[in-house]
C-alpha positions as CSV (number, residue, x, y, z in Angstrom):
1,M,1.1,-51.4,11.5
2,S,2.5,-55.0,11.8
3,V,4.5,-57.0,9.3
4,H,5.5,-53.5,8.0
5,E,1.9,-52.7,6.6
6,S,0.7,-49.0,6.5
7,L,-2.9,-47.9,7.2
8,Q,-4.0,-45.0,4.7
9,I,-7.1,-42.9,5.0
10,R,-7.8,-41.3,1.8
11,K,-9.1,-37.9,0.8
12,N,-10.2,-37.0,-2.8
13,R,-10.0,-33.4,-3.0
14,I,-12.3,-31.7,-5.6
15,Q,-11.6,-27.9,-6.0
16,N,-12.9,-25.3,-8.5
17,G,-13.3,-21.5,-9.0
18,D,-11.8,-18.9,-6.2
19,S,-13.8,-19.8,-3.1
20,T,-12.1,-21.5,-0.2
21,R,-15.4,-22.8,1.6
22,R,-15.0,-26.2,2.2
23,I,-17.3,-29.3,2.5
24,C,-16.1,-32.4,3.7
25,V,-18.2,-35.8,3.5
26,V,-16.9,-38.7,5.5
27,T,-18.0,-42.2,5.2
28,G,-16.7,-46.0,6.6
29,I,-16.2,-45.0,10.1
30,H,-18.0,-48.3,10.9
31,G,-16.5,-50.7,8.2
32,D,-20.0,-52.4,7.3
33,G,-21.4,-49.2,6.1
34,L,-21.5,-49.9,2.6
35,E,-23.9,-47.6,1.6
36,G,-21.5,-44.5,2.2
37,Q,-19.2,-46.1,0.0
38,Y,-21.3,-46.2,-2.8
39,L,-22.6,-42.5,-2.0
40,T,-19.3,-40.9,-2.3
41,W,-18.2,-43.0,-5.5
42,L,-21.3,-41.4,-6.9
43,L,-20.6,-38.0,-5.6
44,N,-16.9,-38.3,-6.7
45,S,-17.9,-39.2,-10.2
46,Y,-20.3,-36.4,-10.4
47,L,-18.5,-33.6,-9.2
48,Q,-15.2,-34.9,-11.6
49,Q,-17.8,-34.6,-14.6
50,H,-19.6,-31.2,-13.5
51,R,-16.2,-29.7,-12.0
52,E,-17.3,-26.2,-13.6
53,Q,-20.2,-25.9,-11.5
54,L,-18.2,-26.2,-8.2
55,N,-17.1,-22.6,-6.7
56,G,-15.3,-24.0,-3.7
57,I,-13.6,-27.4,-2.3
58,V,-15.2,-30.8,-1.6
59,D,-13.2,-33.1,0.4
60,I,-14.5,-36.6,0.2
61,Y,-13.4,-39.0,2.7
62,P,-14.6,-42.6,1.5
63,A,-13.0,-44.7,4.2
64,L,-12.2,-43.4,7.5
65,N,-12.1,-47.2,8.9
66,P,-10.1,-49.1,5.8
67,M,-9.1,-51.9,7.7
68,G,-12.9,-52.5,9.0
69,I,-14.0,-51.8,5.1
70,D,-11.8,-54.5,4.0
71,S,-13.1,-56.9,6.4
72,I,-16.8,-55.5,6.2
73,T,-17.0,-55.5,10.1
74,R,-18.1,-52.6,12.2
75,G,-15.2,-52.0,14.1
76,I,-11.5,-51.8,13.8
77,P,-10.4,-55.2,13.3
78,Q,-7.9,-57.0,15.5
79,F,-8.2,-53.9,18.0
80,D,-12.1,-54.7,18.9
81,L,-12.8,-50.8,18.9
82,D,-15.7,-48.8,17.6
83,M,-14.0,-46.2,16.0
84,N,-16.8,-43.8,16.5
85,R,-16.5,-43.8,20.0
86,I,-12.7,-42.9,20.6
87,F,-13.0,-39.7,19.4
88,P,-11.6,-36.5,19.7
89,G,-8.7,-38.9,20.2
90,N,-5.2,-38.3,21.4
91,P,-2.1,-37.4,19.3
92,N,0.0,-38.9,22.1
93,G,-2.1,-41.8,22.6
94,T,-2.3,-45.3,20.8
95,M,-2.2,-45.8,17.1
96,M,-6.4,-45.7,16.8
97,E,-6.3,-42.3,19.3
98,T,-3.6,-40.9,17.0
99,I,-5.4,-41.4,13.7
100,S,-8.9,-40.2,15.4
101,A,-7.0,-37.0,16.6
102,S,-5.6,-36.5,12.9
103,I,-8.8,-37.2,11.4
104,L,-10.4,-34.3,13.4
105,N,-7.6,-32.1,12.9
106,D,-8.0,-32.3,9.2
107,L,-11.9,-31.9,9.0
108,A,-11.6,-29.1,11.5
109,G,-12.3,-25.5,9.7
110,A,-14.5,-27.1,7.4
111,D,-17.5,-25.0,6.5
112,I,-19.9,-28.2,6.9
113,C,-19.2,-31.9,7.4
114,I,-21.7,-34.5,6.6
115,D,-21.0,-37.9,8.2
116,V,-22.6,-40.9,6.1
117,H,-23.6,-44.1,8.3
118,S,-25.6,-47.0,7.6
119,S,-28.1,-48.7,10.4
120,N,-27.2,-52.8,11.1
121,I,-28.4,-56.0,9.7
122,F,-31.4,-56.1,11.2
123,L,-32.9,-52.6,10.3
124,Q,-33.3,-50.6,6.9
125,E,-33.4,-47.2,7.5
126,L,-34.8,-44.2,5.3
127,P,-32.1,-41.4,4.3
128,Q,-32.4,-39.3,7.5
129,I,-30.3,-36.7,9.1
130,R,-29.7,-36.9,12.5
131,M,-28.8,-34.0,15.3
132,S,-28.7,-33.3,19.3
133,V,-30.9,-30.8,20.8
134,P,-28.1,-28.4,21.5
135,T,-27.1,-28.5,18.0
136,K,-30.3,-27.9,16.5
137,E,-30.3,-24.1,16.1
138,K,-27.3,-24.2,13.8
139,L,-27.9,-27.2,11.9
140,L,-31.5,-27.6,11.4
141,P,-31.4,-25.1,8.5
142,Y,-28.5,-27.3,6.6
143,G,-30.4,-30.4,7.2
144,K,-33.1,-29.0,5.4
145,L,-31.0,-28.5,2.5
146,L,-30.2,-32.1,2.4
147,N,-33.4,-33.3,0.6
148,V,-34.5,-36.0,2.9
149,D,-37.9,-36.9,4.3
150,F,-36.7,-37.2,8.2
151,I,-34.9,-35.1,10.3
152,W,-34.3,-36.5,14.0
153,V,-33.5,-33.9,16.7
154,H,-32.7,-36.4,19.8
155,E,-31.6,-35.6,23.1
156,S,-28.0,-35.6,23.8
157,A,-26.5,-39.2,25.3
158,T,-23.2,-39.3,27.0
159,V,-22.3,-42.1,24.5
160,L,-22.4,-40.0,21.8
161,E,-19.8,-37.4,23.2
162,S,-17.2,-39.9,21.7
163,T,-18.6,-39.4,17.9
164,L,-17.0,-37.6,15.3
165,T,-19.9,-35.7,14.7
166,H,-20.0,-34.6,18.4
167,S,-16.5,-33.9,18.6
168,L,-16.4,-31.5,15.4
169,N,-19.6,-29.7,16.4
170,S,-17.8,-29.2,19.9
171,I,-14.8,-27.5,18.1
172,G,-17.2,-25.2,15.8
173,T,-17.3,-27.6,12.8
174,K,-20.8,-27.7,11.8
175,T,-21.6,-31.7,11.1
176,L,-24.4,-33.7,10.3
177,V,-25.2,-37.4,10.6
178,V,-26.7,-38.9,7.4
179,E,-28.3,-42.5,8.4
180,M,-29.5,-44.5,5.4
181,G,-29.6,-48.0,4.5
182,V,-28.8,-51.4,5.9
183,G,-25.2,-52.2,7.5
184,M,-23.4,-55.4,5.9
């Protein structure tokens, strides 16, 4: 980063018991998705208070795009990029491609990942699960466990192939998108 600053993406790990099963909850890939910030704060607080009920690992990533969160902008400030359109990234690419590849690598192998998003300022969305037709068979049983009223199974779109969720599902890490609320 310029002016000797560093970019840090935090991971909060809560672990208890003997199981090595791991669930990852990620949010903040778009800096205007603040509902995810609140959701991960609530989840972290609950798990810290009830750790004895956990048998496994929960990794919480509250802000994959910390610069966007700090400025409440959808993309990555100064780079004019939508972070959720540069996955799977490239370990030898630009700074953001390297970060995207590192995030993907860190999440890979989880038993399941939940990618939390908010809508935009013009639309308030009910909590819902989104998945593509090719992932429906694997993901629908997990989506039903998340206690939402609406699960949207949509056709694959080329633009979705550059998302975190598609990239993780492509390498065998089951990943669901939760869409809810209003951006900003």
